[in-house]
C-alpha positions, 0 to 999 in steps of 0.5 A: 500500499502506498503512503500518500499523506501524513495520515497514511504515515500515522496508519503506517506506524500503527499497522507496521508491527515489524518495522523494515529496519527493526531487528530482533537482537537485544540492544547493546550498551550503546543503545543500538540494535542489529538490522539488515543494514547493520547496527542502528539506533533503537527508538529509546536512545534515538531522542537523546542522540539526535542532538549529538553532532558526532552521532549525525556524522557517524550515521551519515558515514554508515552504509556507504557513507550515506545510509545512516543519515536517515537515522541521525535526522531530527525534526525541524530545520536541523533535519534538512541539511543532512537529508540534502546530503543524502539526496545529493549523493543519491542523485549525482547529476548535480555533482556531474553538472558542477564538473561540467561547469568547471570546464566551461559554460554557456551554449555550444556556440559560446564555448567555441567562440571562447576557444576561437578567442584563445586561438586568435590570441595564441596566433597573434602572440606567436606572430608578434614574437616572430616580428621582434627581430625584424622590428629591431633590424628595420629600426636600424636599417629601414632607411638604408638603400638596398642597392648602395654599396656600403662605404666600408667596402669602398675607397671612401671608407678606407682613406688610410689604405688609399693613402698608403697606396699613394705614399707608402710609409708617409705620414699625413694629417687631416688636411690630406685626408679631407682633400683625398675624400673630396677628390674621390667625391669629384671622381664619382661625379665624373669631374675632369680637369679641363686643362689636363683633359683625359678621364675622371680617373686621370684627374683623380690620380693627378690630384692624389699626387699633388695632395701627397707631394708625389712626383709620379705614381708608380704604374703598379700603384696607379693600377691598384688605385684604379681597381679601387676607384672602379668598384661600383657604388651600387649593385645591379637589381634583378627586380628592375632589370626585368623589362616586364616587371610592372606589366601586371601593375595597374597604372593607378593601382597600389602596386604601381605606386609602391613600385614607383616609391621603391624605384625612387627611393629603394630603402629597406622599408619601401622594399618591405611594403612592396613585397608584402603587397605583391604577396597579397596580390599573388594570393588573391590571383592564384584562385582565379588562375585555375580557370583563367589563362590571363590570371595564370600569366599574372601569377607567373609574373608576380612570382618572378617579381617577388623572387627577384625582389627578395634576391635584391634584398638578400644581396643587401643583407650580405653587406650588413654587419653580422649582428644585423644578419643574425636578426634577419636569420632569427626573424626568418626562422621564427616567422617560418615556424609561425606560418607553418603553425597557423597558415595553410600548408601541407595537408598531412602536417600543416594547420588543419582547416578547423584550427585556421578557422578558429585562429582567424575568428571564423568560429561560426564555421566550426562544430563541436565534433570538429573541435573534438577531432582537432584535439583527438587527431591533431596534425603536427602544426595543430599540436604546436598551436594547441600548446600555444593555446594552453590548458584552458583550450583543452577544457573548451574541447572537453566541454564541446565533447559533452554537449551531446550529454543531457543535463544531469546525466552523471554516467554520460559525463563520467564515461565521456571523460574516460572515453576521451582519454582511452580511445579519442586521443585525449590522453594528454588532455584529460588530467589524472584528477579528471580521470579520478573524478570520473572513476569516483563518479561511476562508483558513486552512481553504482552505490547510489543505485544499490542504496535506492534499491535497498530503500525500496526493499524496505518499503520506504520508497512508497512515500515517493507518491507524495514527494517523488523520487529518491527524496521520498525513498529517503524519508520513507526509510527513516519513518519507522524510527522518526515519525515526527521527523518524517512529518516535518521533512514532508512538510518542508519538501512539499513547499 
């Protein structure tokens, strides 16, 4: 017969001559009696023990840590906290949802958007790190002429060497050095002594003899100086030597403007602006080249322009001091690593489409299953990116994997954690603490089911008609021992 009201509880106590938890063994010194659930308090000793905190603690720990709780309850407000602990244990869905919320919150879309923010931050940080050596290099050499021969490689930067060639062993002072420097400048301008005639080199040699008071330079010395002064002050350009270099630039377009800026002032800064624009134009043209011959011709010219421009820059870099060359090498290595991690590359090892979408902020094109796949089967580039994103990103991925689990499904959440670790490639993502929680939750679920089964066998679960669920089973099981307490709990929980 079911118990559906407080009157039914009264009738239950009157008619139930053999309470389901009452034993037949004599009471011991502690006032307890044998029952099928173990030693439990008898009715006489129960009243005095109800106010004892130790009794409550010990009771809660009885039978799997929970069964005794019903026998340590007392009427009124003090009854509810203990009952709630028992209820929570018997209904692990709440604890499972708390675990789920520790991994993330919000909807599936909000979680993926959060993951995308982490990917964008990681990508930006890696790019900024790669650009540091470049910024240092350009801060010092950005205004330098890419094609100009460094003065240190020219006679102008080696006055002592030229002077020693003209007048071996002779000492000279500042006036001679300044006069020799001016003579070199005149030579570069192509000046010729009108009275003596000849070539600019003849004029320079005559001036050198005059400055150092040398009657006539030996032929060997004159030849050596001629070699020095014949060194070009600028290097040839592969980029500008191509007659078709600007054929694919629109006359009023940005590329043509950057090309003209570089031609008029071929600095490292202007090289960088032109090269970046060429790469961008190439990327946008390549997609059209598959269906257009005209676009394919443009692609080939753009590729040639970029190659020649980079060759000119490499020639310039070789003229710089070693510390500047080291900055360039450091930048190239770091930027290559960044590009391999976050930009489209080899299908087997490069950044996956899912990662690129997340890192570019296109999270609306990413699903939960794609997030799980990204973490369970990452490419080499994906792994590097996930390392950049940190452990918080892994929590987003686990949260995505749990989106298919219904709220309160403790078993589903716990088994998902273990399945991710054991079969989905999340071995490094699922921490030992998470695995321990999942195993512990499955044990709790099993014990809770056994306990609820025991309640039903005892007849107490009938009170569920009034309260419903495990709560009714809990109160029903305590009824034979706590008539007044059960009434109070029933009233409280019905509100």
